[in-house]
C-alpha positions in Angstrom: 3.5 -0.7 -5.1 1.7 -2.4 -2.8 0.4 1.2 -2.4 -1.5 -1.3 -2.2 -1.7 -4.5 -4.0 -4.5 -2.2 -5.3 -2.2 -0.5 -7.6 -1.5 -3.8 -9.4 -5.3 -4.2 -10.2 -5.6 -2.7 -13.6 -8.4 -0.8 -15.6 -11.4 -0.8 -18.0 -13.2 1.1 -20.7 -16.9 1.2 -19.2 -18.8 4.2 -18.1 -17.7 5.1 -14.7 -20.0 4.3 -11.8 -20.8 6.6 -8.9 -18.2 7.1 -5.9 -17.1 3.5 -5.0 -18.1 4.0 -1.3 -20.9 6.1 0.4 -20.1 9.8 0.7 -22.1 13.0 0.7 -21.5 15.5 -2.3 -18.9 18.2 -1.4 -20.4 21.3 0.1 -18.0 24.5 0.4 -20.7 26.1 2.8 -20.8 23.1 5.1 -18.0 20.6 4.2 -19.3 17.1 5.1 -16.9 14.8 7.1 -15.4 12.0 4.9 -16.0 8.7 6.6 -12.7 6.7 7.7 -12.5 3.4 5.9 -9.5 2.1 7.9 -10.1 -0.6 10.5 -9.5 2.2 13.2 -10.9 5.7 13.2 -8.6 8.4 12.7 -8.2 10.9 15.6 -6.1 13.6 14.1 -6.6 17.1 12.9 -9.7 18.2 10.9 -8.8 19.8 7.7 -11.3 21.3 5.0 -10.3 20.9 1.2 -12.4 21.8 -1.7 -15.9 21.1 0.0 -14.9 18.0 2.2 -13.7 17.7 5.7 -11.0 15.3 6.2 -9.6 13.7 9.5 -5.8 13.2 9.4 -4.2 10.3 11.4 -3.1 11.1 14.8 -0.2 9.7 16.8 -2.3 7.0 18.3 -3.6 6.0 14.7 0.0 5.2 13.6 0.5 2.9 16.7 -2.8 1.2 15.9 -1.5 0.8 12.2 1.9 -0.6 13.5 0.2 -3.1 15.6 -2.0 -4.3 12.6 1.2 -4.5 10.4 3.4 -6.4 13.1 0.7 -8.6 14.4 1.5 -12.4 13.8 -1.8 -14.1 14.8 -4.2 -15.5 12.3 -2.0 -15.2 9.2 -1.4 -18.1 6.8 2.0 -18.1 5.1 1.6 -18.3 1.3 5.1 -17.5 0.0 8.7 -17.7 1.1 11.6 -17.0 -1.0 15.4 -17.1 -0.3 15.0 -16.3 3.5 14.4 -12.7 2.8 10.9 -12.4 1.4 7.6 -13.7 3.1 3.9 -13.1 2.3 0.8 -14.1 4.3 -2.8 -13.4 4.1 -5.7 -13.3 6.6 -9.5 -13.7 6.0 -11.9 -11.0 7.1 -15.4 -11.7 8.0 -17.8 -10.7 5.0 -15.0 -9.8 2.7 -13.9 -11.3 -0.6 -10.5 -9.8 -0.5 -8.1 -11.0 2.2 -5.8 -8.8 4.3 -2.4 -9.3 2.8 0.9 -8.9 4.4 4.5 -9.1 3.1 8.0 -8.8 4.7 11.1 -8.2 2.9 14.8 -7.9 4.1 17.1 -5.4 2.4 20.6 -6.3 3.2 23.1 -3.1 3.0 20.1 -0.6 2.5 19.7 1.8 5.4 16.0 2.4 6.6 16.1 6.0 5.4 17.0 5.2 1.8 14.0 2.7 1.4 11.6 5.3 3.0 12.9 8.0 0.6 12.4 5.7 -2.4 8.8 5.0 -1.2 8.2 8.8 -0.8 9.9 9.9 -4.0 7.3 10.5 -6.8 10.1 11.4 -9.5 11.8 8.1 -9.0 8.6 6.2 -9.0 8.3 7.1 -12.6 11.6 5.4 -13.4 10.9 2.1 -11.8 7.1 1.5 -11.3 6.0 -0.3 -14.4 2.4 -0.4 -13.4 2.1 3.4 -13.2 -0.2 5.1 -15.6 -0.4 8.5 -13.8 0.1 9.9 -10.4 0.0 13.2 -8.7 -0.8 15.1 -5.5 -4.0 17.2 -5.1 -3.2 18.8 -1.9 -1.2 18.7 1.6 -3.7 18.6 4.4 -0.8 19.0 6.8 3.0 18.8 6.6 2.8 14.9 6.7 -0.4 14.2 5.3 -1.6 14.5 1.7 -4.3 13.5 -0.9 -2.8 11.9 -4.2 -4.0 10.2 -7.3 -2.5 7.0 -8.7 -3.8 5.1 -11.8 -2.4 1.8 -12.7 -2.4 -0.8 -15.5 -2.6 -4.5 -15.3 -2.5 -7.4 -17.8 -5.6 -8.2 -19.7 -8.5 -9.1 -19.1 -8.5 -7.2 -15.9 -9.5 -3.7 -16.1 -7.3 -0.8 -15.2 -7.9 0.7 -11.7 -7.2 4.1 -10.2 -7.1 5.3 -6.6 -7.5 8.7 -4.6 -5.7 8.1 -1.4 -5.0 10.3 1.8 -1.4 9.3 2.6 0.2 10.1 5.9 3.8 9.4 7.2 5.9 9.5 10.3 9.5 9.0 11.4 9.4 7.3 14.7 13.2 7.5 15.7 15.8 4.7 15.7 15.6 4.1 12.1 11.9 3.4 12.1 9.4 4.8 9.5 5.6 4.4 8.8 3.7 5.4 5.6 0.0 4.8 5.7 -2.9 5.2 3.1 -6.6 5.0 2.9 -9.1 6.0 0.1 -11.0 9.4 0.2 -13.1 11.2 -2.4 -12.1 14.6 -3.7 -14.5 16.9 -5.4 -12.2 17.5 -8.5 -11.6 13.8 -9.3 -15.0 11.7 -9.7 -14.6 8.2 -11.1 -13.3 8.4 -14.6 -14.3 6.7 -18.0 -12.0 3.9 -18.8 -11.0 3.2 -15.2 -12.5 1.4 -12.4 -12.1 3.4 -9.1 -10.9 0.9 -6.4 -10.8 1.5 -2.7 -8.2 1.1 -0.2 -9.5 0.6 3.3 -5.8 0.6 4.7 -2.4 0.0 3.4 1.1 1.0 4.0 4.7 0.2 5.0 6.6 -0.3 8.3 10.4 0.4 7.6 12.9 -0.8 10.3 16.5 -1.4 10.7 17.5 -5.1 10.1 20.9 -6.6 10.9 24.1 -4.8 10.4 23.3 -1.8 8.1 20.3 -3.0 6.4 16.6 -2.7 6.9 13.2 -4.6 6.5 9.9 -3.4 5.2 6.5 -4.9 6.4 3.6 -4.2 4.2 -0.1 -4.6 4.8 -3.0 -4.0 2.4 -6.7 -4.4 2.4 -8.3 -3.2 -0.7 -11.5 -3.5 -2.6 -10.9 -3.6 -6.4 -14.5 -3.1 -7.3 -15.5 -4.2 -10.8 -14.7 -7.7 -12.0 -11.7 -9.9 -11.1 -10.9 -13.4 -12.4 -10.6 -15.9 -9.4 -7.2 -16.9 -10.4 -6.1 -13.3 -9.9 -7.5 -13.2 -6.3 -5.5 -16.5 -5.7 -2.3 -15.1 -7.0 -2.3 -11.8 -4.9 -0.3 -13.3 -2.1 1.7 -16.3 -3.7 2.9 -14.2 -6.9 2.0 -10.6 -7.0 3.1 -9.6 -3.3 6.6 -11.2 -3.9 7.0 -9.5 -7.3 6.3 -6.1 -5.7 9.0 -6.7 -3.0 11.3 -8.0 -5.8 10.6 -4.5 -7.5 11.5 -2.5 -4.6 14.7 -4.4 -4.2 15.7 -3.8 -7.8 14.7 0.0 -7.6 16.4 0.6 -4.2 19.7 -0.9 -5.6 19.8 1.8 -8.4 18.5 4.6 -6.3 21.9 6.1 -5.1 23.2 6.3 -8.8 19.8 8.0 -9.9 20.0 10.5 -7.2 23.7 11.3 -8.0 22.7 11.7 -11.7 20.1 14.4 -10.8 22.7 16.7 -9.4 21.3 20.0 -8.1 18.0 19.0 -9.2 17.3 16.3 -6.6 15.7 17.7 -3.5 14.9 15.6 -0.4 11.5 17.0 0.4 10.1 14.2 2.6 9.4 15.3 6.3 11.7 13.5 8.6 11.0 15.2 11.9 10.8 12.4 14.7 7.7 11.7 16.7 8.9 8.6 18.9 6.6 6.1 20.3 5.5 6.8 24.0 7.1 3.5 25.0 9.2 0.8 23.2 7.3 -1.3 20.7 7.8 -5.1 20.0 9.0 -6.4 16.7 6.8 -9.4 16.4 7.3 -10.0 12.6 11.0 -9.6 12.8 11.2 -12.1 15.7 9.0 -14.6 13.8 11.3 -14.4 10.7 14.4 -14.9 13.1 12.9 -17.9 14.7 11.7 -19.6 11.4 15.4 -19.1 10.2 16.7 -20.6 13.4 14.5 -23.6 13.2 14.3 -24.2 9.5 11.2 -23.8 7.2 10.7 -27.5 6.4 8.6 -28.1 9.3 5.8 -25.7 8.1 6.1 -24.8 4.4 3.8 -22.2 2.8 0.3 -23.1 2.3 -0.8 -22.7 -1.4 -3.8 -20.8 -2.0 -6.8 -23.0 -3.5 -6.6 -22.5 -7.3 -9.5 -24.1 -9.0 -9.7 -21.3 -11.4 -9.5 -21.1 -15.2 -6.6 -18.8 -16.2 -8.6 -18.2 -19.5 -11.6 -16.9 -17.5 -13.1 -14.0 -19.2 -15.1 -10.9 -17.9 -18.9 -11.2 -17.9 -20.8 -9.6 -20.7 -20.8 -5.8 -20.3 -17.4 -5.7 -18.5 -15.2 -4.3 -20.9 -11.3 -4.4 -20.6 -8.6 -2.2 -21.8 
């Protein structure tokens, strides 16, 4: 899922390259520190795993992520559907891929249910049609793990895979954050047949909305690596992001019945201990949506991405597809 929009960027059959970002080789005797790719440095615990030292996010980093997710400045609205789904993007200096943001409203869905769905690896197998593979390498802390995700996509784009450090918090009052960034792991170098993509930062902010419902705000900045057709890049915000929110909406509607069908096999293993914010936080995106609903959308419709691309565009010679 927007475990980043990254996961929608599929895979290929060429010889894998080296690690997709600079990182020293693992060293069990003196584990090097893995660089943080997020736009804010992580300040939490240092943890060693299989020859690398990782920095888990601290409480201040979750606040930085929340501010990034909830900020309303500099974004261009690209898509709006039925008054309950919005998608924006924002250019970043020197970057081909834009920062992507989506907001979805889920009437009648309590926040903890949507959070559980996003955290449930067993149920993801049932509803995530892009998933090729996924598993956890290790837990660095009780609220931080390192996992693998491989995804398929429509030809001619090559399949991608990701190795991400994922962290989560419950902030009280029905608010949850799940945050990811890419890291290396010694036992999983880039694989033949897949392009190893990089997530600089992605994640979800789940909050209560209205009477008994919730909203999710998603943000992602990924580097898909390899080759992408220009039309695919143009469609990230206008088509792919809305479809992901739609998939979540369909999946969460079926989630209670799926849980009931599991019987005693179902175990809620996600950490839900609360770490409240030190001070109340604004809900800027929520306010923006409410103001837009009140004023009407006709005065400022979504801006279409420039689409001068050829949908029959093919990869360059030597860039094989699945």
